[in-house]
MIDOSE-1310 file (N, C-alpha, C; in nm, 2 decimals, decimal comma, always signed):
residues 198
mkaw	+9,25/+12,16/+14,94/+9,34/+12,15/+15,05/+9,49/+12,17/+15,00; +9,56/+12,25/+15,07/+9,69/+12,29/+15,04/+9,79/+12,18/+15,07; +9,88/+12,14/+14,98/+9,98/+12,04/+15,01/+10,08/+12,09/+15,11; +10,12/+11,99/+15,20/+10,21/+12,03/+15,31/+10,34/+12,08/+15,26
nkgk	+10,38/+12,04/+15,14/+10,51/+12,07/+15,09/+10,51/+12,18/+14,98; +10,39/+12,24/+14,96/+10,38/+12,35/+14,86/+10,48/+12,47/+14,89; +10,56/+12,50/+14,80/+10,66/+12,61/+14,82/+10,78/+12,57/+14,90; +10,79/+12,45/+14,94/+10,90/+12,40/+15,03/+10,99/+12,31/+14,94
rvgq	+11,12/+12,32/+14,97/+11,22/+12,23/+14,91/+11,22/+12,10/+14,98; +11,19/+11,99/+14,91/+11,18/+11,86/+14,97/+11,31/+11,79/+14,93; +11,36/+11,71/+15,03/+11,48/+11,63/+15,00/+11,60/+11,68/+15,08; +11,72/+11,64/+15,04/+11,84/+11,67/+15,12/+11,87/+11,82/+15,13
kkaf	+11,91/+11,86/+15,25/+11,95/+12,00/+15,27/+12,09/+12,02/+15,23; +12,13/+12,14/+15,19/+12,26/+12,17/+15,15/+12,36/+12,17/+15,27; +12,48/+12,13/+15,24/+12,59/+12,14/+15,34/+12,64/+12,29/+15,34; +12,70/+12,33/+15,45/+12,76/+12,46/+15,45/+12,90/+12,45/+15,38
kled	+12,94/+12,55/+15,31/+13,07/+12,56/+15,24/+13,17/+12,60/+15,35; +13,30/+12,58/+15,31/+13,41/+12,62/+15,41/+13,41/+12,77/+15,44; +13,38/+12,85/+15,34/+13,37/+13,00/+15,37/+13,25/+13,03/+15,46; +13,14/+12,95/+15,45/+13,03/+12,97/+15,54/+13,07/+12,94/+15,68
iwri	+13,14/+12,83/+15,70/+13,18/+12,79/+15,83/+13,26/+12,90/+15,90; +13,36/+12,95/+15,83/+13,44/+13,06/+15,89/+13,37/+13,19/+15,91; +13,27/+13,22/+15,83/+13,19/+13,34/+15,85/+13,11/+13,33/+15,97; +13,05/+13,21/+15,99/+12,97/+13,19/+16,11/+13,05/+13,19/+16,24
rirl	+13,16/+13,12/+16,23/+13,25/+13,11/+16,35/+13,31/+13,24/+16,39; +13,36/+13,32/+16,29/+13,41/+13,45/+16,32/+13,31/+13,54/+16,38; +13,19/+13,54/+16,33/+13,08/+13,63/+16,38/+13,05/+13,59/+16,52; +13,04/+13,46/+16,55/+13,01/+13,42/+16,69/+13,12/+13,45/+16,79
eleh	+13,25/+13,44/+16,74/+13,36/+13,48/+16,83/+13,36/+13,63/+16,86; +13,33/+13,71/+16,75/+13,32/+13,86/+16,77/+13,21/+13,90/+16,86; +13,10/+13,82/+16,86/+12,98/+13,85/+16,94/+13,00/+13,79/+17,08; +13,11/+13,72/+17,11/+13,13/+13,65/+17,23/+13,01/+13,56/+17,27
nleq	+12,96/+13,49/+17,17/+12,84/+13,41/+17,19/+12,89/+13,26/+17,21; +12,93/+13,23/+17,33/+13,00/+13,11/+17,36/+12,90/+12,99/+17,34; +12,78/+13,00/+17,38/+12,68/+12,89/+17,37/+12,67/+12,85/+17,22; +12,64/+12,94/+17,13/+12,63/+12,91/+16,99/+12,76/+12,87/+16,93
lvif	+12,87/+12,92/+16,97/+13,00/+12,88/+16,92/+13,02/+12,73/+16,95; +12,99/+12,69/+17,07/+13,01/+12,55/+17,11/+12,92/+12,46/+17,03; +12,79/+12,50/+17,02/+12,70/+12,42/+16,94/+12,74/+12,40/+16,80; +12,78/+12,52/+16,74/+12,83/+12,51/+16,60/+12,95/+12,43/+16,58
nlai	+13,05/+12,45/+16,66/+13,18/+12,37/+16,64/+13,16/+12,22/+16,67; +13,08/+12,19/+16,77/+13,06/+12,05/+16,80/+12,97/+11,98/+16,70; +12,87/+12,05/+16,65/+12,78/+12,00/+16,54/+12,86/+11,97/+16,41; +12,96/+12,06/+16,38/+13,04/+12,03/+16,26/+13,13/+11,92/+16,28
dskl	+13,20/+11,92/+16,40/+13,30/+11,81/+16,43/+13,23/+11,67/+16,44; +13,12/+11,66/+16,51/+13,06/+11,54/+16,55/+12,98/+11,47/+16,43; +12,92/+11,56/+16,35/+12,84/+11,51/+16,24/+12,72/+11,43/+16,29; +12,68/+11,46/+16,41/+12,56/+11,40/+16,47/+12,43/+11,45/+16,43
rssd	+12,33/+11,37/+16,43/+12,19/+11,41/+16,41/+12,16/+11,51/+16,52; +12,06/+11,60/+16,50/+12,03/+11,69/+16,60/+11,98/+11,62/+16,73; +11,90/+11,51/+16,71/+11,85/+11,44/+16,83/+11,96/+11,39/+16,92; +12,07/+11,35/+16,86/+12,19/+11,30/+16,94/+12,27/+11,42/+16,99
liql	+12,29/+11,52/+16,91/+12,37/+11,64/+16,96/+12,31/+11,71/+17,08; +12,18/+11,74/+17,08/+12,12/+11,81/+17,19/+12,11/+11,73/+17,32; +12,12/+11,60/+17,30/+12,11/+11,51/+17,42/+12,24/+11,47/+17,48; +12,35/+11,52/+17,42/+12,48/+11,49/+17,48/+12,49/+11,54/+17,62
kvrd	+12,56/+11,45/+17,70/+12,59/+11,49/+17,84/+12,74/+11,52/+17,85; +12,78/+11,59/+17,95/+12,92/+11,63/+17,97/+13,01/+11,51/+17,97; +12,96/+11,40/+18,04/+13,04/+11,28/+18,05/+13,06/+11,21/+17,91; +12,98/+11,24/+17,81/+12,99/+11,18/+17,68/+13,12/+11,23/+17,61
isss	+13,16/+11,35/+17,64/+13,27/+11,41/+17,57/+13,39/+11,44/+17,65; +13,39/+11,40/+17,78/+13,50/+11,44/+17,87/+13,53/+11,32/+17,97; +13,65/+11,33/+18,02/+13,69/+11,23/+18,12/+13,78/+11,30/+18,22; +13,75/+11,29/+18,35/+13,83/+11,35/+18,46/+13,84/+11,50/+18,43
sliq	+13,74/+11,57/+18,39/+13,73/+11,71/+18,36/+13,81/+11,75/+18,24; +13,86/+11,66/+18,16/+13,93/+11,69/+18,03/+13,84/+11,65/+17,91; +13,84/+11,74/+17,82/+13,76/+11,71/+17,70/+13,84/+11,62/+17,61; +13,78/+11,51/+17,57/+13,85/+11,41/+17,49/+13,87/+11,46/+17,35
srai	+13,97/+11,40/+17,28/+13,99/+11,43/+17,14/+13,90/+11,35/+17,05; +13,85/+11,24/+17,11/+13,75/+11,15/+17,04/+13,64/+11,10/+17,14; +13,52/+11,08/+17,08/+13,42/+11,04/+17,17/+13,34/+10,93/+17,09; +13,26/+10,86/+17,16/+13,18/+10,75/+17,10/+13,04/+10,75/+17,17
ieqk	+12,93/+10,75/+17,09/+12,80/+10,74/+17,15/+12,71/+10,65/+17,07; +12,60/+10,60/+17,13/+12,51/+10,52/+17,06/+12,40/+10,61/+17,00; +12,38/+10,60/+16,87/+12,28/+10,69/+16,80/+12,14/+10,65/+16,84; +12,06/+10,75/+16,86/+11,92/+10,72/+16,91/+11,84/+10,65/+16,79
kthr	+11,86/+10,70/+16,67/+11,78/+10,65/+16,56/+11,81/+10,50/+16,52; +11,94/+10,47/+16,52/+11,98/+10,34/+16,47/+12,03/+10,24/+16,57; +12,06/+10,30/+16,69/+12,12/+10,22/+16,80/+12,26/+10,16/+16,77; +12,32/+10,22/+16,67/+12,46/+10,19/+16,63/+12,55/+10,29/+16,69
evqf	+12,67/+10,24/+16,74/+12,77/+10,33/+16,79/+12,84/+10,41/+16,68; +12,87/+10,53/+16,71/+12,94/+10,61/+16,61/+13,05/+10,69/+16,69; +13,16/+10,70/+16,63/+13,27/+10,78/+16,69/+13,29/+10,91/+16,62; +13,34/+11,01/+16,69/+13,37/+11,14/+16,63/+13,48/+11,20/+16,69
eitp	+13,55/+11,29/+16,62/+13,66/+11,37/+16,67/+13,61/+11,50/+16,73; +13,69/+11,55/+16,83/+13,66/+11,68/+16,88/+13,79/+11,76/+16,86; +13,79/+11,86/+16,77/+13,91/+11,93/+16,73/+13,96/+12,02/+16,85; +14,09/+12,06/+16,85/+14,14/+12,14/+16,96/+14,06/+12,27/+16,97
ktqq	+14,01/+12,33/+16,86/+13,94/+12,46/+16,87/+13,80/+12,43/+16,95; +13,74/+12,32/+16,92/+13,62/+12,28/+16,98/+13,64/+12,24/+17,13; +13,75/+12,17/+17,15/+13,78/+12,13/+17,29/+13,80/+12,26/+17,38; +13,87/+12,36/+17,32/+13,89/+12,48/+17,40/+13,76/+12,55/+17,44
cltl	+13,67/+12,57/+17,34/+13,55/+12,64/+17,37/+13,46/+12,55/+17,46; +13,46/+12,42/+17,45/+13,39/+12,33/+17,53/+13,43/+12,34/+17,68; +13,56/+12,35/+17,70/+13,62/+12,36/+17,84/+13,57/+12,49/+17,90; +13,57/+12,60/+17,83/+13,53/+12,73/+17,88/+13,38/+12,72/+17,91
wihn	+13,30/+12,66/+17,82/+13,16/+12,66/+17,83/+13,12/+12,58/+17,96; +13,18/+12,46/+17,98/+13,15/+12,37/+18,09/+13,18/+12,44/+18,22; +13,30/+12,51/+18,22/+13,34/+12,58/+18,34/+13,25/+12,70/+18,37; +13,22/+12,78/+18,27/+13,13/+12,90/+18,29/+12,99/+12,86/+18,34
qnlt	+12,94/+12,74/+18,29/+12,80/+12,70/+18,32/+12,80/+12,61/+18,45; +12,92/+12,58/+18,51/+12,93/+12,50/+18,62/+12,86/+12,36/+18,60; +12,89/+12,30/+18,48/+12,83/+12,18/+18,45/+12,90/+12,06/+18,51; +12,83/+11,96/+18,56/+12,89/+11,84/+18,61/+12,88/+11,73/+18,51
psdy	+12,95/+11,62/+18,52/+12,95/+11,51/+18,42/+12,81/+11,46/+18,39; +12,72/+11,46/+18,48/+12,59/+11,40/+18,45/+12,49/+11,51/+18,39; +12,54/+11,63/+18,38/+12,45/+11,74/+18,32/+12,45/+11,73/+18,17; +12,34/+11,78/+18,11/+12,34/+11,79/+17,97/+12,43/+11,90/+17,93
lfps	+12,50/+11,88/+17,81/+12,60/+11,97/+17,77/+12,53/+12,10/+17,73; +12,41/+12,10/+17,68/+12,34/+12,22/+17,64/+12,20/+12,22/+17,72; +12,21/+12,27/+17,84/+12,09/+12,27/+17,93/+11,98/+12,36/+17,87; +11,86/+12,32/+17,89/+11,75/+12,41/+17,85/+11,75/+12,54/+17,93
prke	+11,73/+12,65/+17,87/+11,72/+12,78/+17,94/+11,59/+12,79/+18,02; +11,49/+12,71/+17,99/+11,36/+12,72/+18,05/+11,32/+12,60/+18,14; +11,37/+12,48/+18,11/+11,32/+12,37/+18,19/+11,45/+12,31/+18,26; +11,45/+12,32/+18,39/+11,56/+12,27/+18,46/+11,57/+12,12/+18,45
gshi	+11,70/+12,07/+18,43/+11,72/+11,93/+18,42/+11,70/+11,87/+18,29; +11,67/+11,95/+18,19/+11,64/+11,91/+18,05/+11,74/+11,97/+17,96; +11,75/+11,92/+17,84/+11,84/+11,98/+17,74/+11,76/+12,07/+17,65; +11,84/+12,15/+17,57/+11,77/+12,24/+17,47/+11,68/+12,16/+17,38
syhy	+11,58/+12,22/+17,33/+11,48/+12,15/+17,24/+11,53/+12,16/+17,10; +11,47/+12,08/+17,01/+11,51/+12,08/+16,87/+11,47/+12,22/+16,82; +11,35/+12,27/+16,86/+11,30/+12,40/+16,81/+11,40/+12,51/+16,85; +11,46/+12,50/+16,96/+11,56/+12,60/+17,01/+11,69/+12,59/+16,92
ysgi	+11,73/+12,47/+16,90/+11,85/+12,45/+16,81/+11,82/+12,49/+16,67; +11,71/+12,45/+16,62/+11,67/+12,49/+16,48/+11,66/+12,64/+16,46; +11,61/+12,71/+16,56/+11,60/+12,86/+16,56/+11,74/+12,92/+16,55; +11,84/+12,87/+16,62/+11,97/+12,92/+16,62/+12,03/+12,90/+16,48
vkqw	+12,01/+12,78/+16,42/+12,06/+12,75/+16,28/+12,00/+12,85/+16,18; +11,87/+12,87/+16,20/+11,80/+12,97/+16,10/+11,86/+13,11/+16,11; +11,90/+13,15/+16,23/+11,97/+13,28/+16,25/+12,10/+13,28/+16,17; +12,18/+13,17/+16,18/+12,31/+13,17/+16,10/+12,28/+13,18/+15,95
vkkl	+12,18/+13,10/+15,91/+12,15/+13,10/+15,76/+12,11/+13,24/+15,72; +12,03/+13,30/+15,79/+11,98/+13,44/+15,76/+12,10/+13,54/+15,75; +12,18/+13,53/+15,85/+12,30/+13,62/+15,86/+12,39/+13,60/+15,74; +12,40/+13,48/+15,69/+12,48/+13,45/+15,57/+12,42/+13,49/+15,44
gldl	+12,29/+13,52/+15,45/+12,21/+13,56/+15,33/+12,18/+13,44/+15,24; +12,17/+13,32/+15,30/+12,14/+13,20/+15,23/+11,99/+13,17/+15,23; +11,95/+13,08/+15,14/+11,81/+13,05/+15,13/+11,77/+12,96/+15,24; +11,67/+13,00/+15,32/+11,63/+12,93/+15,44/+11,57/+12,79/+15,41
tqyn	+11,51/+12,78/+15,29/+11,45/+12,65/+15,25/+11,55/+12,55/+15,22; +11,68/+12,59/+15,20/+11,78/+12,49/+15,16/+11,87/+12,44/+15,27; +11,85/+12,50/+15,39/+11,94/+12,47/+15,50/+11,86/+12,45/+15,63; +11,91/+12,35/+15,71/+11,85/+12,34/+15,84/+11,95/+12,27/+15,93
thsl	+11,91/+12,21/+16,05/+12,01/+12,15/+16,14/+12,09/+12,04/+16,07; +12,02/+11,97/+15,98/+12,09/+11,86/+15,91/+12,20/+11,90/+15,82; +12,20/+12,03/+15,78/+12,31/+12,09/+15,70/+12,44/+12,08/+15,78; +12,44/+12,09/+15,91/+12,56/+12,08/+15,99/+12,61/+11,94/+16,00
rrtk	+12,52/+11,84/+16,00/+12,56/+11,70/+15,99/+12,63/+11,67/+15,86; +12,58/+11,73/+15,75/+12,63/+11,70/+15,62/+12,76/+11,77/+15,59; +12,79/+11,88/+15,66/+12,90/+11,97/+15,62/+13,03/+11,91/+15,61; +13,08/+11,85/+15,73/+13,21/+11,80/+15,73/+13,22/+11,67/+15,64
asli	+13,12/+11,59/+15,64/+13,11/+11,48/+15,55/+13,13/+11,51/+15,40; +13,06/+11,62/+15,36/+13,07/+11,67/+15,23/+13,21/+11,72/+15,19; +13,27/+11,79/+15,29/+13,41/+11,84/+15,27/+13,51/+11,73/+15,26; +13,49/+11,63/+15,34/+13,58/+11,51/+15,34/+13,56/+11,44/+15,20
yakt	+13,44/+11,42/+15,16/+13,42/+11,35/+15,03/+13,48/+11,43/+14,92; +13,46/+11,56/+14,92/+13,52/+11,65/+14,81/+13,67/+11,64/+14,80; +13,73/+11,62/+14,92/+13,88/+11,61/+14,93/+13,93/+11,47/+14,90; +13,86/+11,37/+14,95/+13,92/+11,23/+14,94/+13,84/+11,14/+14,85
knlr	+13,72/+11,16/+14,83/+13,63/+11,07/+14,76/+13,62/+10,93/+14,83; +13,65/+10,93/+14,96/+13,65/+10,80/+15,03/+13,51/+10,78/+15,10; +13,43/+10,71/+15,03/+13,29/+10,69/+15,08/+13,29/+10,60/+15,20; +13,38/+10,50/+15,21/+13,38/+10,41/+15,32/+13,41/+10,48/+15,45
aiql	+13,51/+10,58/+15,44/+13,54/+10,66/+15,56/+13,42/+10,74/+15,61; +13,35/+10,80/+15,51/+13,23/+10,88/+15,55/+13,12/+10,79/+15,60; +13,10/+10,67/+15,55/+13,00/+10,58/+15,60/+13,03/+10,55/+15,75; +13,16/+10,53/+15,78/+13,19/+10,50/+15,92/+13,17/+10,62/+16,01
llgh	+13,20/+10,74/+15,96/+13,19/+10,86/+16,04/+13,04/+10,90/+16,07; +12,96/+10,87/+15,97/+12,81/+10,90/+15,98/+12,74/+10,79/+16,05; +12,80/+10,67/+16,07/+12,73/+10,56/+16,13/+12,63/+10,49/+16,04; +12,64/+10,50/+15,91/+12,55/+10,44/+15,82/+12,58/+10,29/+15,81
skle	+12,47/+10,21/+15,81/+12,49/+10,06/+15,80/+12,53/+10,02/+15,66; +12,48/+10,09/+15,56/+12,50/+10,05/+15,42/+12,57/+10,17/+15,34; +12,66/+10,13/+15,26/+12,73/+10,22/+15,17/+12,64/+10,30/+15,08; +12,53/+10,23/+15,04/+12,43/+10,29/+14,95/+12,37/+10,41/+15,02
stie	+12,35/+10,40/+15,15/+12,29/+10,51/+15,22/+12,38/+10,63/+15,22; +12,51/+10,61/+15,23/+12,61/+10,72/+15,23/+12,61/+10,78/+15,09; +12,61/+10,70/+14,99/+12,61/+10,75/+14,85/+12,49/+10,84/+14,83; +12,37/+10,79/+14,87/+12,25/+10,87/+14,85/+12,25/+10,99/+14,94
ylgv	+12,30/+10,98/+15,06/+12,31/+11,09/+15,16/+12,39/+11,21/+15,10; +12,51/+11,17/+15,04/+12,60/+11,27/+14,99/+12,56/+11,33/+14,86; +12,46/+11,26/+14,80/+12,42/+11,30/+14,66/+12,53/+11,28/+14,56; +12,60/+11,17/+14,57/+12,71/+11,13/+14,48/+12,64/+11,11/+14,34
eied	+12,68/+11,19/+14,25/+12,62/+11,18/+14,11/+12,71/+11,10/+14,02; +12,65/+11,05/+13,91/+12,72/+10,98/+13,81/+12,84/+11,06/+13,76; +12,83/+11,19/+13,76/+12,93/+11,28/+13,71/+13,06/+11,26/+13,80; +13,04/+11,25/+13,93/+13,15/+11,23/+14,02/+13,21/+11,10/+14,00
alti	+13,13/+10,99/+13,98/+13,18/+10,86/+13,95/+13,26/+10,86/+13,82; +13,22/+10,92/+13,72/+13,29/+10,92/+13,59/+13,42/+11,00/+13,60; +13,42/+11,11/+13,68/+13,54/+11,19/+13,70/+13,65/+11,11/+13,77; +13,60/+11,04/+13,87/+13,70/+10,95/+13,94/+13,75/+10,84/+13,85
seat	+13,66/+10,78/+13,77/+13,70/+10,68/+13,68/+13,80/+10,73/+13,58; +13,77/+10,84/+13,52/+13,86/+10,90/+13,42/+14,00/+10,93/+13,47; +14,01/+10,97/+13,60/+14,14/+11,01/+13,66/+14,21/+10,88/+13,71; +14,16/+10,77/+13,70/+14,22/+10,65/+13,74/+14,29/+10,57/+13,62
et	+14,41/+10,56/+13,63/+14,49/+10,49/+13,52/+14,48/+10,34/+13,55; +14,47/+10,26/+13,44/+14,46/+10,12/+13,45/+14,57/+10,05/+13,37
């Protein structure tokens, strides 16, 4: 019997690098692919799990027809509230998307193209992410939807080394989970220690 994980990379998926983000974003802008641009930008900003991202409703990120600069939702997996920022670039494309799709506050932000009154499926979202990975020429076994959740967190960690901030942004209950999630190695810890004067 063939093992389920034979030939597959098991464990944490890689985060996208800054140059990957810009390559995807520019490609989507040139293609005028507003749906995917909104999904991509919001996934990066929010750092949400795919189950939370695809179930967002218009009212979760807007108030009186204006896109908020910050939003708060309860995570499906942990039932813990998490806050996230919505950058001006993302606010702009969200406004255009909601207007073009004639979405109301109670509508799903990403309505299913097949099932009325429902949101896009994980399979649909996952397929879009696979397209981006392929177009970048990256290894499909090392990236998936969770790569988008990890991306901004990894960039923040690389810049600040502030694990507590990332713990709050990801909605982790334990700092140990954040350390494991980011793959913080002993090498990182030693580098920080060496650079700290006592």
